[in-house]
C-alpha positions in Angstrom: 21.6 -15.7 -10.0 22.4 -14.2 -6.3 20.8 -11.1 -7.4 17.6 -12.9 -8.9 17.3 -15.0 -5.4 17.8 -11.7 -3.5 14.8 -9.6 -5.6 12.6 -12.8 -5.1 13.1 -12.7 -1.2 12.5 -8.7 -1.1 9.5 -9.3 -3.3 8.1 -11.9 -1.2 8.3 -9.7 1.9 6.5 -7.0 -0.2 3.8 -9.5 -1.1 3.7 -10.3 3.1 3.5 -6.7 3.8 0.7 -6.1 1.2 -1.1 -8.9 2.6 -0.7 -7.5 6.6 -1.7 -4.0 5.3 -4.5 -4.6 3.2 -6.3 -7.2 5.2 -5.7 -7.4 9.1 -4.3 -4.0 9.5 -6.4 -2.6 7.5 -9.6 -3.3 9.6 -13.5 -2.9 8.9 -13.4 0.9 10.0 -10.5 2.1 7.6 -12.0 -0.4 4.7 -15.4 1.4 4.8 -14.2 4.8 5.7 -11.6 5.2 3.1 -14.6 5.5 0.9 -16.1 8.9 0.1 -19.1 7.9 -1.0 -20.0 6.1 2.2 -22.2 7.9 4.2 -23.6 5.6 7.0 -22.3 6.0 10.4 -21.8 2.5 12.6 -20.5 4.0 15.5 -21.5 7.0 18.0 -20.1 10.1 17.5 -19.6 12.9 15.5 -18.3 11.8 11.8 -16.2 14.9 9.9 -17.5 15.2 6.6 -13.9 14.5 4.9 -12.8 11.4 7.2 -12.5 9.0 3.8 -9.4 11.6 3.6 -7.7 10.6 6.8 -8.9 7.0 6.6 -7.6 6.6 3.2 -4.1 8.5 4.0 -3.7 6.4 7.2 -4.2 3.1 5.3 -1.8 4.0 2.6 0.6 5.5 5.7 0.6 1.6 7.1 1.5 0.2 3.6 4.7 2.9 3.4 5.6 1.6 6.6 5.8 -1.6 5.7 7.6 -0.8 2.3 10.0 1.3 4.5 10.8 -1.7 7.0 11.3 -4.0 4.6 13.8 -1.7 2.4 15.5 -1.2 5.6 15.6 -4.5 6.7 17.0 -6.0 3.2 19.4 -2.7 3.1 18.1 -1.3 -0.3 19.1 2.1 -1.5 16.5 4.7 -1.0 14.0 3.0 1.6 12.1 6.4 2.3 12.1 6.9 -1.3 10.1 3.8 -2.0 8.0 4.6 1.2 6.9 7.5 -0.4 6.5 6.0 -3.6 4.4 3.0 -2.1 2.2 6.0 -0.2 1.0 7.9 -3.2 0.4 4.7 -5.3 -1.2 3.0 -2.6 -3.6 6.3 -2.1 -4.3 6.7 -5.7 -4.7 3.4 -6.3 -7.2 2.6 -3.7 -8.8 6.0 -4.5 -9.4 5.0 -7.8 -11.2 1.2 -6.5 -13.4 3.6 -4.2 -14.5 5.8 -7.2 -15.3 2.1 -8.9 -12.9 3.4 -11.9 -11.4 -0.1 -11.1 -12.5 -3.2 -9.3 -11.3 -5.3 -6.5 -8.9 -7.7 -8.7 -7.4 -4.5 -10.6 -6.6 -3.0 -7.4 -5.1 -5.9 -6.2 -2.9 -6.4 -9.5 -1.7 -2.8 -9.4 -0.5 -2.6 -5.9 1.5 -5.8 -7.0 2.8 -4.2 -10.0 3.7 -1.4 -8.0 6.1 -3.8 -6.2 7.4 -5.2 -8.9 8.6 -1.9 -10.3 10.1 -1.4 -6.8 12.1 -4.9 -7.3 13.0 -3.3 -10.8 14.5 -0.3 -9.5 16.1 -2.0 -6.8 17.8 -4.6 -9.0 18.9 -1.9 -11.4 20.6 -0.1 -8.7 22.5 -3.2 -7.7 24.2 -3.6 -10.8 
C-alpha cells in the first residue's frame, strides 16, 4: 500500500508539472511558433524559417526539466533517463498535434499516458 501511495503522490506531481509546462510556462509565443505550419509573424524582427523546431524543442525541454526535478525530488531511479524520455515523447506528441494527426484531447491524453508509464516503471524498479 505504501508503494501505491508513493506512486500516486509522484503521479500527482507529474500532473502539476505537466499543467505548468503546457499552460503558464508555454506562453503564446511557444504555443503558436512550435507549429511549423504557422507562418505569420506578430512581432517585429526577422524570423528564422525553422523557428518552429527551436520552439517545439524549447517547450519539450521545459517538460523534461519538470520531470527531472520531480524525479530528483522524490529520489526515483534514473531521473535523467525519465527526463530524456519526456523530452522525446513530448516533442513527438506535440509534433503530431501540430501536424493534425491528433487533436488537443488526444495530445493531452498521450501526455498523461506517458506519465502513467513512468509511474509503472518507477513502481517496478521499487520492487
